[in-house]
C-alpha positions, 0 to 999 in steps of 0.5 A, spaced: 500 500 500 502 507 498 501 511 505 506 517 505 512 516 510 517 520 513 523 516 510 527 517 517 521 514 521 518 516 527 521 518 533 523 513 538 519 515 544 512 512 543 506 516 546 499 517 545 498 523 542 496 525 535 503 527 534 506 521 537 502 515 535 506 511 529 502 511 523 501 503 523 498 504 530 493 510 528 491 505 522 490 499 527 486 504 532 482 507 526 480 500 524 477 498 530 474 504 531 470 503 525 467 496 528 466 499 535 458 500 536 456 507 538 454 504 545 462 504 546 462 512 545 456 513 549 459 517 554 462 522 549 455 524 546 451 530 548 445 529 554 438 531 553 432 529 549 437 528 543 441 523 547 441 515 546 437 511 550 441 509 556 444 502 556 444 497 561 451 496 565 456 491 563 455 485 567 461 484 571 466 479 568 467 472 572 474 469 573 475 465 567 470 468 563 471 472 557 468 479 556 461 480 556 457 485 552 451 489 555 445 484 556 439 487 552 433 483 554 428 482 548 423 488 547 416 487 552 410 487 548 407 494 546 403 497 552 396 500 551 395 495 545 388 494 544 386 487 544 381 485 539 377 479 539 378 478 531 383 472 531 386 474 525 389 480 528 391 477 534 395 472 530 398 477 526 400 481 533 403 475 536 407 474 529 410 481 530 411 480 537 415 474 536 419 477 530 421 482 534 423 478 540 427 474 535 430 480 532 432 482 539 435 475 540 439 475 534 442 482 535 444 480 542 448 474 540 451 477 534 454 482 540 456 477 544 460 473 539 463 480 536 468 480 542 473 484 538 469 490 539 469 490 547 477 489 546 477 495 542 474 499 548 479 496 553 485 498 548 482 505 548 482 505 556 489 503 557 492 507 551 496 511 556 499 505 559 500 501 553 503 506 548 509 508 553 510 500 554 511 498 547 516 503 546 520 499 551 519 492 548 526 489 545 523 488 538 526 491 533 523 498 530 520 498 523 524 504 521 531 505 522 534 511 526 540 512 520 535 512 514 538 518 512 542 515 507 536 513 503 536 520 500 530 522 497 529 517 491 528 510 490 533 505 488 533 502 481 530 496 484 529 493 477 537 493 476 538 491 483 534 485 482 537 483 475 544 483 478 542 479 484 537 474 482 539 468 479 538 467 472 531 463 470 526 466 475 519 463 475 513 465 477 510 458 477 515 457 482 514 463 486 507 462 487 504 458 493 504 460 501 510 465 504 510 466 511 513 473 513 519 473 517 520 480 518 518 487 514 519 494 514 512 497 512 508 503 514 502 499 512 503 493 517 501 494 524 508 494 528 507 490 535 500 489 534 499 483 529 503 477 527 502 470 524 503 474 517 502 470 511 502 471 503 498 466 498 501 468 491 496 464 486 497 465 479 490 467 475 492 468 468 499 468 464 499 476 466 496 476 473 497 473 480 493 474 486 497 476 493 492 474 498 495 477 505 492 475 512 495 477 519 492 476 526 491 482 531 492 483 536 498 479 538 502 484 543 502 479 548 501 485 553 493 486 552 488 482 557 485 477 554 487 478 547 487 471 545 479 472 546 479 478 541 484 475 536 481 476 529 484 474 522 485 480 517 485 480 510 488 484 504 487 481 497 492 484 492 493 483 485 499 483 481 501 484 474 507 480 471 510 479 464 514 473 463 519 477 459 521 481 465 522 476 471 521 478 478 518 485 476 511 485 479 506 491 479 502 490 485 495 493 486 493 494 494 489 500 498 487 502 491 494 504 489 499 501 484 506 500 486 512 496 484 514 490 487 521 487 485 523 480 487 531 481 489 533 474 491 530 467 492 534 462 495 532 455 493 532 448 496 530 441 494 523 439 496 520 432 498 519 430 491 526 431 489 525 438 485 528 445 486 523 450 489 524 457 492 525 457 500 526 464 502 525 470 498 527 478 499 522 483 496 522 490 496 517 496 494 518 503 493 514 509 491 517 516 490 514 523 488 517 530 487 524 528 489 521 524 496 520 517 498 513 516 499 513 509 501 518 503 502 516 496 503 521 490 504 519 483 506 523 477 508 519 471 506 520 464 507 516 457 506 516 456 513 514 461 519 520 460 522 527 459 520 534 458 523 538 464 526 543 462 520 538 463 515 535 469 517 542 472 518 543 470 511 537 474 509 540 480 512 547 479 509 544 479 502 540 485 504 546 489 505 550 486 499 544 488 494 544 495 498 537 496 501 540 496 508 540 503 508 533 503 506 530 500 512 533 493 510 538 492 516 536 489 523 535 496 526 530 497 520 526 491 520 520 488 525 520 481 526 514 477 525 511 473 531 509 466 529 507 463 536 501 459 536 498 461 530 492 458 526 492 460 518 487 459 513 487 453 509 484 456 503 484 464 501 480 463 495 474 467 494 469 460 494 471 459 501 472 466 504 467 470 500 468 477 497 475 480 499 477 487 498 484 490 497 483 494 503 484 490 510 478 488 513 477 482 518 475 475 516 467 475 517 466 468 515 468 462 519 474 458 515 478 452 516 484 453 520 491 449 520 497 450 525 504 449 521 506 444 518 500 442 514 501 437 508 495 440 505 498 447 504 506 446 506 507 441 501 515 443 500 
């Protein structure tokens, strides 16, 4: 996605004012605000005749139980309704009342299941503690302190890829599941999400689907966040030309941006064939002599790799020359893949409509824990 950024990144201090929240944190909180019900902000609304009606208080949380949203009893029968001796009118009245009770019950059940809304309120209430705490986490920041060396223009990624990639790059070998090991990307919620994965699927001889999934929240700090975890998706489309291997034009967030595969590592699979095992890819967009967006992804066919393999990826980033753009250890954010459950399929026939803007996965889909032979065939 293309979101304006200061190449040097935000200051190290993280506090909860509009000036100091990181762009990714703002995006995450805004996304949650969009799904939080109006009742969550009732105390900000005006009082008086125009105010919303009062809501029953939230029942206390019992030990060992999850969040419980306010209980809304089904509406009582209308008062003062004249009783009719006409049996047909009486039956119709009973049907209307039964329908009202059914609708109220359905709305209540939806509210109970949508636990993430309640978690969003808790996050807002604890923001003053959460944001300073995140600044002290030992995890690498998503933007390096020494990015000034990146200057104001993007590097020539296409030439970088041609020089660093081995000959014979194949889109057919590149498709499939990729787990994100580390990233430098303002469009991803630093510190907040994990279990990030890409599923590349060739749809034609010119297009490839890039289905992005991630799980939020995964800070390890928020109370009962295991209950609130939800999978978020982003469906992007890649245009590619076999005559220009490894040079993708990708669309996401309603923007087109170059996505260049700079290097791939190969391994021999279970079937004795060679396959792509790890990948280093980068995106960069500039305008008016200023870099607007930088994205760097370290990808692998497994959610975790050895320390030696990860070190090789940082070495290659330095060798290619993207370390000064955020591709070094001070500029990359390591993705958590602990206790992750991933969708078995990201196809539209399973997930339903998928947008090129991030949003929660609303339908129940089959999940798996790595490794699963149906998905991890390498």
